[in-house]
N, C-alpha and C positions, 0 to 999 in steps of 0.2 A: 858153249859155256861162256857167259859174259865175263866172269872174273874168277879168281881163285884166291886162296889165302895168301899166296905169294904176291899176287897183284895188289891185294889190299895193303899188305905190309909195305910194298914198294911205294905205293901212292901215299901212304901215311908218312913215310920218311920225307917225302917232298913237300907235303902240305901241313905238317905238324902244327905250326904256330899261326897259321893263316886265319883270318876272320871268315865270316860266312860267305861274303861275296867272292873273296879270293879263293877260298877253298872249293866252292862250287864251280867257279870258273876254271880252276885247276883240274877239276874232275869232269870237265865237259865231255871228254871222250867216253868216260865211263858212264856218265849220265845218259848220253845218246844211246850207248849200248844197252843200258838197263831199260830205257823206254822202248827200244826196238824189241827187246826180249819180252817185255810185258805185253806188247801188242801181238807178237808172234804166238806166245803161249795162250793168249786169250782166245784166239780164233783158230788154233791148231785143230786139224781134223774136222773143220767145219766146211760143209759144202758151199755155203754162201759167203763164208769168210767175212771180210770187212763190211759187207752189205748189212750185216746185223747191226752195225752202228746206227743206221737209219731205220731199218726194218723193225727192230725190237721196240724202240720208243713210239714209232708210228702206230703199230698194232696195239700197244698198251694205251696210247692216247685214244684210239677209236673205242676201245672197251670202256674207258673212263668217261668219255663223252656220252656214251649210251647210258651209263649208270647215273651220272650226276645231272645230266640235262633232261633225259627222258624218263628216268625212274624217280629221282629225288627232286626233279624240277627246279634246279638252281636258276633263279631269274636273272640271267645275264644274256644280253644280245650277242649272237654269234659265239656261243659258249666255247666252241672248239678253239676259236682264236684266243680267248682269254686263257684257256687251259694250257695250250702249247706255249704261250708267251712266258709262263712262269714254271711250268712243269719240267722242262728240260734243264733249266737252271737249278731247280731243286734236286733233280736226279743226279746232276753233276756233283753236287755237294755230298749226297748220300753215297754214291759210288766211290768218290775220291777218298773220303774219310774212312769208309768201311774197308777199302783195300789197303789203306795206310796202316790199319790196325795190326796187320800181321807181317808188315814188311821187315821189321827188325829181326824177328824170329826167322823169317825166310832167308835172310842174308846174314845169318848169325856169324859166319866165318869172317865177314867184314866188320861187323859190329864189335867183335871181340878185340879188335885193334883200337885202343883208346884214342890214338891220334887221328884215326880215320873220321872224316866229317860225316857223321850219320845223317845229317840233313839231306845228303844226296839221295839216300834211300827213300825218304819221305817225298822229296821233290820229284824223283823219277816216277813214282807211282802217280803223283798228281799230273805230271806232264803227259803221260800216256792218255789220261782222261781229258786233258785240255784239247789234244788233237781231235778227239772224237767230238767233244762239245762244240768246237769251232765248226765242224761239218754240220752238226745238228742245228746250230743257231743260224747258219747260212740257209738251211732248208726252211726253218721256221720263218725267218725274215722274208724269204722269197714267197712263201705261201701267203703270208699276211699282206705283203705288198700287192700281190695279184688279186687275191680273193676278198680282201677287206678294205684296203686303202685305195686300190685302183692306181697305184703308183708307189714310188719309193719316198716315204716321208723324210724330210730333212733330219728329223730326230734320230733316224737310224745311224747317223754319223757318230752318235754317242755310244753306240754298242761296245766299241773297244774299251771305253772307260767303265761301263757296266760290267763287262767280262773281267776286267782287271780287279775290280772290287770283289767280285764273286770268287775269283781265284785266291785272293787274299784271305777271304773268309774260310775257304776250304783248307788252306794251309794253316790258318789259325786254329782250326779244330783238329786237323790231322796231327799236329805236333804233340799235344798232350794225350790224344787217344793212342798214338803209336807208342809213346813212352809208357802209358798206363798198362797197355796190353802186354808189355814185356813182363810185368810183375803179376798181372792178374788176367789170365786168359778169359775169365768171365766177361771181360769188357767186350770181346768179339761176339759173344752170345747175346749180350745186352743191347748192342748197337741197333739191330733191326727193330727191337721194341721201342727203343729211344727215338729212333728216326720216324717210326710210325706215329708216335705221339706228337713229335715236333711238327710232322707234316700236317697233322690236323689242327695244330695250334698256329699254323702259318697260312697266309692266303695263297695256297697252292691250288686248291680245288674250289674255292669260293672267294669273292671279293671282300675287301676290308669293310665295305659298306654294310655287309650282312652281320658284322659283329656289333652287338648292342653298344650303344654309345657310352653307357655307364662303364663298360669293360674295356673300351677302346684304348685308353691311355695305358692301362696295365698290359693289354695285349701287345701294344706297340713297343714294349720293352724288349720283345724278341727281335734281335738284329735282322732276322730273315724277313721280317715284315717290310722294313725299309728297302732291302735289296730286291725283293720280289716286286715291290712297288715301282722301283726303277725300271725293271724289265717290262712290267705291265704298261707303264706309261709310254715307253719307247715303242715296244712292239705292238701291243694291242690298241692303245689309244693313238699312236703315231704322233705324240707330242713330247716336247722337252720337259723332263721332270723338274720340279722346283729345285733351285740351287741348294736349299736347306736340306732336301732329301739326300742329295749327293754328299753334302758336307757332314751330316750326321752319320751316314753310312761309312764314310771314309774314316771318321774319328773312331767309330765302333770297331771297324776292321783293324785299324792300326793298334788300338789298345789290346784287343783280343790276340792279335798276332804277336805283339811284344810279350804278353803274358804267356801265351802258348809256347813260344820258343824258349823263354826263360825256364819254364817248367821242364821242357825237353832237355835243355842243357844241364839243368840241375840234376836230373837223373841219368844223364848220359854216362857218367863214369861207372855206374853200377850195371850197365848192360852186359859187360863182359862176364860178370859173375853169375848172371841169370840165364842168358841164352846159350 
């Protein structure tokens, strides 16, 4: 057991008036315990265990390469490389936000304590996925370095910055989704449909160049277009993305993160009445 109502109350007394950074830092031991629990529960009673972190997306990628390259004939050189350079980033967003949706209800005994920093519950869900994503992105970068670029492009040094922006976007979406699902369980059922639609409206399975030019400006309003463009540039093209792409994505992520957390804080006081 990671925690108990008594633990939550004790922590809340210590962290009652702290801001986000201080409260999360003060909860670091609980945060680590929650992340460990998430990982343990995810692969419990699994024969292959943590190997599924790499095996599952690799098998899924092989299937999609077969469908999109050889059935739908997406005209992209070395399509497998294009797909994995953005697909893993997209799946990180999907899994992180989807799992965050139920985290408040799952840890209701903590959320009922108003002084408890509920941010910790959302962040812990995200962190367990970050650990997996780092392993996946190392695998992707290694495959592309060997089989596409014939070496390690200098642009790969920008991957940590790209990952930081992606994590920020995941958190920006996770905050309002986690709050909304406390009041409307329908949110959890609607997420798969929403992400399926958003996935096809983002350059996950096809390049931006295939979007009709007349629609491209409207299409680019989707923040995932810029983020995935950064990963495609670094991993698939092996080049440094334009500074403007980083700047625009950073501004979008910052704005969405501020709005998302404010919505979460706005509804935080009502969690105890619902869960």
